[in-house]
Every structure is written in structure tokens, then in C-alpha cells.
C-alpha positions as CSV (number, residue, x, y, z in Angstrom):
1,X,87.0,7.7,-126.6
2,X,89.9,5.4,-126.0
3,X,91.3,6.3,-129.4
4,X,91.5,9.9,-128.2
5,X,93.1,8.8,-125.0
6,X,95.9,7.1,-127.0
7,X,97.0,10.6,-128.2
8,X,98.0,11.4,-124.6
9,X,100.9,9.1,-123.6
10,X,103.8,9.2,-121.2
11,X,102.5,12.3,-119.4
12,X,102.1,13.2,-115.7
13,X,98.4,14.3,-115.2
14,X,97.3,16.0,-112.0
15,X,93.6,15.7,-111.3
16,X,92.1,17.6,-108.3
17,X,88.8,16.0,-107.2
18,X,90.1,12.8,-108.9
19,X,88.2,10.6,-106.5
20,X,84.9,12.1,-107.5
21,X,82.4,11.0,-110.1
22,X,83.8,12.6,-113.3
23,X,87.4,12.8,-112.0
24,X,87.7,9.1,-111.2
25,X,86.1,8.0,-114.5
26,X,88.6,10.2,-116.3
27,X,91.4,8.5,-114.3
28,X,90.3,5.1,-115.8
29,X,90.7,6.5,-119.3
30,X,94.1,8.0,-118.8
31,X,95.9,5.7,-116.3
32,X,97.1,3.0,-118.7
33,X,99.4,5.2,-120.7
34,X,100.2,8.0,-118.2
35,X,101.2,8.7,-114.6
36,X,98.0,10.1,-113.0
37,X,98.1,11.9,-109.7
38,X,94.8,12.2,-107.8
39,X,94.6,15.0,-105.3
40,X,91.5,14.8,-103.2
41,X,90.2,14.8,-99.6
42,X,88.3,11.6,-100.5
43,X,85.1,12.9,-98.8
44,X,83.2,11.6,-101.7
45,X,85.1,8.5,-103.0
46,X,84.1,7.0,-106.3
47,X,87.7,5.9,-106.9
48,X,88.3,3.2,-104.4
49,X,85.8,0.7,-105.9
50,X,87.1,1.2,-109.4
51,X,89.0,-1.8,-111.0
52,X,92.0,0.5,-111.6
53,X,92.1,1.8,-107.9
54,X,95.5,0.1,-107.3
55,X,97.0,0.6,-110.8
56,X,100.8,1.1,-110.6
57,X,100.5,4.3,-112.7
58,X,98.1,5.9,-110.1
59,X,99.3,8.1,-107.3
60,X,96.8,9.0,-104.6
61,X,97.5,12.1,-102.6
62,X,95.1,13.1,-99.8
63,X,94.9,16.8,-99.6
64,X,92.9,20.0,-99.7
65,X,92.8,22.6,-102.4
66,X,92.9,25.3,-99.7
67,X,96.5,24.1,-99.0
68,X,98.6,25.9,-101.6
69,X,101.9,24.3,-100.6
70,X,100.4,20.9,-100.6
71,X,99.1,21.4,-104.1
72,X,102.5,22.7,-105.3
73,X,104.2,19.6,-103.9
74,X,101.8,17.1,-105.4
75,X,101.6,18.9,-108.8
76,X,105.4,19.0,-109.4
77,X,106.4,17.7,-112.8
78,X,102.9,17.6,-114.3
79,X,102.2,18.4,-117.9
80,X,98.4,18.4,-117.6
81,X,96.2,19.8,-114.7
82,X,92.5,18.9,-114.6
83,X,90.7,20.9,-111.9
84,X,87.6,18.9,-111.0
85,X,87.6,19.6,-107.2
86,X,84.9,21.7,-105.7
87,X,81.9,21.8,-103.4
88,X,78.8,20.8,-105.3
89,X,75.3,19.4,-104.7
90,X,72.4,21.7,-103.7
91,X,72.0,20.2,-100.2
92,X,75.8,20.5,-99.5
93,X,76.0,24.0,-100.9
94,X,73.0,25.4,-99.0
95,X,74.2,23.8,-95.8
96,X,77.7,25.4,-96.0
97,X,77.8,28.4,-98.3
98,X,81.0,29.7,-96.7
99,X,82.9,26.5,-97.4
100,X,81.4,26.4,-100.9
101,X,82.8,29.8,-101.8
102,X,86.2,29.3,-100.1
103,X,86.9,25.9,-101.7
104,X,85.6,26.9,-105.1
105,X,87.3,30.3,-105.3
106,X,90.4,30.2,-103.0
107,X,90.9,26.5,-104.0
108,X,90.8,27.3,-107.7
109,X,93.1,30.3,-107.2
110,X,95.6,28.0,-105.5
111,X,95.4,25.4,-108.3
112,X,96.1,28.1,-110.9
113,X,98.9,29.7,-108.9
114,X,100.6,26.3,-108.4
115,X,100.2,25.4,-112.1
116,X,101.7,28.8,-113.1
117,X,105.0,27.6,-111.7
118,X,105.1,24.4,-113.8
119,X,107.8,24.5,-116.5
120,X,106.1,22.2,-119.0
121,X,102.4,22.8,-118.6
122,X,100.6,21.7,-121.8
123,X,97.0,22.3,-120.6
124,X,95.0,23.3,-117.6
125,X,91.2,22.5,-117.7
126,X,88.9,24.0,-115.1
127,X,85.4,22.6,-114.5
128,X,82.8,25.3,-114.1
129,X,79.0,24.7,-114.1
130,X,75.9,25.3,-116.2
131,X,74.5,27.1,-113.1
132,X,76.3,30.3,-114.1
133,X,73.4,30.8,-116.6
134,X,70.9,31.2,-113.8
135,X,67.3,29.9,-113.5
136,X,66.3,30.2,-117.1
137,X,68.9,29.0,-119.6
138,X,67.6,28.0,-123.1
139,X,70.2,27.0,-125.7
140,X,72.7,29.2,-123.8
141,X,75.9,30.0,-125.6
142,X,79.3,30.6,-124.2
143,X,79.2,34.3,-124.9
144,X,75.8,34.8,-123.3
145,X,75.6,37.0,-120.2
146,X,75.7,35.0,-117.1
147,X,72.7,35.4,-114.7
148,X,72.8,34.7,-111.0
149,X,70.1,34.7,-108.3
150,X,69.5,36.9,-105.3
151,X,72.1,37.5,-102.7
152,X,71.2,35.5,-99.6
153,X,69.8,32.5,-101.5
154,X,72.2,29.7,-100.7
155,X,72.0,27.9,-104.0
156,X,73.7,30.8,-105.9
157,X,76.9,30.7,-103.8
158,X,77.9,27.7,-105.9
159,X,77.3,29.5,-109.2
160,X,79.0,32.7,-108.0
161,X,82.1,30.8,-106.9
162,X,82.3,28.9,-110.1
163,X,81.9,32.1,-112.2
164,X,84.8,33.6,-110.2
165,X,86.8,30.5,-111.1
166,X,86.0,31.0,-114.8
167,X,87.2,34.7,-114.7
168,X,90.4,33.7,-112.9
169,X,91.1,30.9,-115.3
170,X,90.9,33.2,-118.2
171,X,92.9,35.9,-116.4
172,X,95.8,33.5,-116.0
173,X,95.6,32.8,-119.7
174,X,95.6,36.4,-120.7
175,X,98.1,37.7,-118.1
176,X,100.5,34.8,-117.9
177,X,100.0,33.0,-121.2
178,X,98.8,29.8,-119.4
179,X,97.2,27.2,-121.8
180,X,93.8,27.2,-119.9
181,X,90.4,25.9,-120.9
182,X,87.1,26.1,-119.1
183,X,84.3,23.5,-119.5
184,X,80.7,24.0,-118.3
185,X,79.1,20.6,-117.8
186,X,75.3,20.4,-118.2
187,X,73.8,17.6,-116.0
188,X,76.3,14.8,-116.3
189,X,75.2,11.4,-115.1
190,X,76.3,7.8,-115.3
191,X,77.9,4.9,-113.4
192,X,79.8,5.9,-110.2
193,X,77.9,9.1,-109.6
194,X,78.3,10.2,-105.9
195,X,76.6,12.8,-103.8
196,X,73.2,14.3,-104.7
197,X,71.7,14.1,-108.1
198,X,68.2,13.4,-109.5
199,X,69.4,10.7,-111.9
200,X,71.3,8.6,-109.4
201,X,68.5,8.9,-106.8
202,X,65.8,8.0,-109.3
203,X,67.7,5.0,-110.7
204,X,68.6,3.6,-107.3
205,X,65.0,4.0,-106.0
206,X,63.5,2.5,-109.2
207,X,65.8,-0.5,-108.9
208,X,64.7,-0.9,-105.3
209,X,61.0,-0.4,-106.1
210,X,61.0,2.6,-103.8
211,X,59.2,5.9,-104.5
212,X,60.9,8.5,-106.7
213,X,60.8,11.9,-105.0
214,X,60.3,15.1,-107.0
215,X,60.8,18.5,-105.4
216,X,58.2,20.9,-106.9
217,X,55.8,20.1,-109.7
218,X,58.3,18.3,-111.9
219,X,58.1,20.7,-114.8
220,X,61.7,21.8,-114.4
221,X,63.5,21.1,-117.7
222,X,67.0,19.7,-118.1
223,X,69.2,18.2,-120.8
224,X,71.1,15.1,-119.7
225,X,74.6,14.2,-120.8
226,X,76.2,10.8,-120.2
227,X,79.6,10.8,-118.5
228,X,81.4,9.1,-121.4
229,X,80.4,12.0,-123.6
230,X,81.7,14.5,-121.0
231,X,85.1,12.6,-120.9
232,X,85.4,12.7,-124.7
233,X,85.0,16.5,-124.5
234,X,87.7,16.8,-121.8
235,X,90.1,14.7,-123.9
236,X,89.4,16.9,-126.9
237,X,90.2,19.9,-124.7
238,X,93.5,18.3,-123.8
239,X,94.5,17.5,-127.4
240,X,93.1,20.3,-129.5
241,X,95.4,23.4,-129.7
242,X,92.3,25.5,-130.7
243,X,90.8,24.9,-127.2
244,X,93.3,27.0,-125.4
245,X,91.9,30.2,-124.0
246,X,88.3,29.1,-124.7
247,X,85.3,28.0,-122.7
248,X,82.9,25.3,-123.8
249,X,79.4,24.2,-122.9
250,X,79.4,20.4,-122.7
251,X,76.0,18.7,-122.8
252,X,73.5,16.8,-124.9
253,X,71.1,19.5,-126.2
254,X,68.9,16.8,-127.8
255,X,68.2,14.8,-124.6
256,X,65.8,17.3,-123.0
257,X,63.1,16.3,-120.6
258,X,61.2,17.6,-117.5
259,X,62.1,16.1,-114.1
260,X,58.8,14.3,-114.1
261,X,59.5,13.0,-117.6
262,X,62.9,11.8,-116.4
263,X,61.3,9.9,-113.5
264,X,58.7,8.4,-115.7
265,X,61.2,7.3,-118.3
266,X,63.4,5.7,-115.7
267,X,60.4,3.7,-114.3
268,X,59.5,2.6,-117.8
269,X,62.9,1.7,-119.0
270,X,63.8,-0.3,-115.9
271,X,60.4,-1.9,-115.6
272,X,60.0,-0.6,-112.1
273,X,56.8,-0.5,-110.0
274,X,58.0,2.6,-108.1
275,X,55.6,5.4,-107.4
276,X,56.4,9.0,-108.3
277,X,55.8,11.4,-105.3
278,X,55.9,15.2,-105.3
279,X,57.1,17.3,-102.4
280,X,57.2,21.1,-101.9
281,X,60.5,22.8,-102.9
282,X,62.6,24.0,-100.0
283,X,65.1,26.1,-102.0
284,X,65.6,28.0,-105.3
285,X,65.6,25.8,-108.4
286,X,66.6,25.9,-112.0
287,X,63.5,26.0,-114.1
288,X,65.1,25.6,-117.6
289,X,68.6,24.5,-118.5
290,X,69.5,23.5,-122.1
291,X,72.9,24.2,-123.6
292,X,73.9,25.4,-127.1
293,X,76.9,23.2,-128.0
294,X,77.7,24.6,-131.5
295,X,81.0,26.0,-130.3
296,X,82.2,22.7,-128.9
297,X,81.1,21.0,-132.1
298,X,82.9,23.5,-134.4
299,X,86.2,23.8,-132.4
300,X,86.5,20.5,-130.7
301,X,84.5,18.2,-133.0
302,X,82.4,17.3,-130.0
303,X,78.8,16.0,-130.2
304,X,77.1,13.8,-127.6
305,X,76.6,10.2,-128.7
306,X,74.9,8.4,-125.8
307,X,71.2,9.1,-125.5
308,X,68.9,9.0,-122.5
309,X,67.4,5.6,-122.5
310,X,70.7,3.9,-123.3
311,X,72.4,6.0,-120.6
312,X,69.8,5.0,-118.1
313,X,70.3,1.3,-118.8
314,X,74.1,1.6,-118.5
315,X,73.7,3.6,-115.2
316,X,71.2,1.1,-113.8
317,X,73.6,-1.9,-114.6
318,X,76.2,-0.3,-112.4
319,X,74.0,0.4,-109.4
320,X,72.2,-3.0,-109.8
321,X,75.6,-4.7,-109.5
322,X,76.3,-2.7,-106.4
323,X,73.0,-3.7,-104.8
């Protein structure tokens, strides 16, 4: 991954949501050779505890993607824009669907409009979500029809808002010739994860010998992608000319397991004595989510390299050190 990062040098890179899990990890890869501007409200802060948090190449700007003028000011002079900011996490989304849609739609529109005024923009990468494929997504391809849930079910406000972002991102490419790319992450996990998420919750509880809580019967199926693999995909999207105007599923289609299987694997790999407890679901859920990543492999040369048990060990080392 660091060999890929060396291809990006002497640039100004603007990252919305750069204090979040994936954004802050990306900062660490790019900050040695580039000026990196993190634009974030720091509500979820995975950046401050990073060893590069005070790097001289890092500029931290506290702001809100709903503030167009603030974005324009902070983005000036950037050659790369990575738009990671957004409201995410099922509990957060269901609690505030209005905020979710405003931040993810209006905020994305602001980022794109500000980037459209840059003179030397080389690439703009928007983060979408695998949730645009709905409740049942088996080996979903980028050209598959998206599928969203019923109006009124809070969970789907996230998917709808991210799908709107995707359409807008592509529209700026077609209408204004902007060098845009969309990535759809499939269940990214790893050190520094903040907010909700089964992997983080399971690992932390297993380390503490506390119960692992599963909502529903645990038969929901996911594929799990380690954060380093996600970052390699982003770097490839920044470097490869063929990526412009495209969307890519980014995930590990071979690391497929039920939620119960994930909990059991974490308990076994970490040698934990934690119980696994089931609770009734209190909102809509994704029953099946597995990506087809042939397009990313063919165009970007991307294939996931870190597999589940190794990823669990690396993740656990991080949280164990924090504990």
C-alpha cells in the first residue's frame, strides 16, 4: 500500500470526514509526502489519538459539510478531494433521519460544487455504501439495479441519501467533466473504528470477556473487508486514469460469514470466554450482502489481501492496547 502512496507526492489533499475511521487511516498513508487538509466536525474523532495527529503536513479544519462557503475556503488549492463525511451507523440514522439526509445529500452537493471551482482538480472520490443494494445483495455488480426499502423505515434514509450522492457525483462528471469516482465499501473494519459496528463491538466485548450481543437470529450474512484493503482501493482510484467516471464495489467477497459465525470466530481467535446472546431486532436489517468485485479487479487491479482471522487479530491488538 505504501508503494502506491509514493505515487502521490507534493499534492494538497482535502478529506471530508478525515477524523473518522477510514478517513483518518487514509491521512496516515498520505501525510508524509503531501499536505493533507482534514475537514470534519470531529463528532467522531479517530484522528486525535493517531501518532501523526500533530504532523506538520496535516491541517485540521473544524467545519460542517452543510457550510458551502466554509468548504470552499478550506478546499482552496487542493488537487485531490476525498469525500468520506456523512451520517452513518444504524442507531444514528434511525434516531435522526432528517439530519442523515441533509448531511449526506446537501453536504455532498456542497462538496461537489466547491470542487467544481478548483482549477487543478485531479480526482474527486465519493464514498457511497453497499446499502444501496437493499436487503438482499448477492455478488452485486456495479451495474445491478439498486434496491431500497419501504418509505418510513428509518434505516433506508441512509441508503437513499447515499444513492442520491452517487447520481450527483456522476452528473458532475458528465455535465462538467469533473474527474469523479464513486466507491461502495462493503463492511469495512479494523483498528480505529468509531461509532456503531458489529466487528468493533464484538472484539471489544470479547477482549473484556463480556457477552457478544446479536440482534435477530444471527443468520444475516456479510462479507468483511479489512481497512488496509479499502485504503489500497482508494489509492488506486486516485492513481488510475481508468477509474474516472466509474463506480467500484470495494470488499472481500471471499470472507463471507453469518453474524453468528463472526461472533463465534472472534471468540475462538481471541481465546475469549464471552457468551453470545441473542436479542430481538428493533429495526430493518440487511439479510445478505456480498459484493462482486470483478470490475475493481479488472480496472484497478484491486483484490483484498487481508483475511478475516488475521484482520480480527490486528483489530484486537489495537483495542487491547487501548484497554
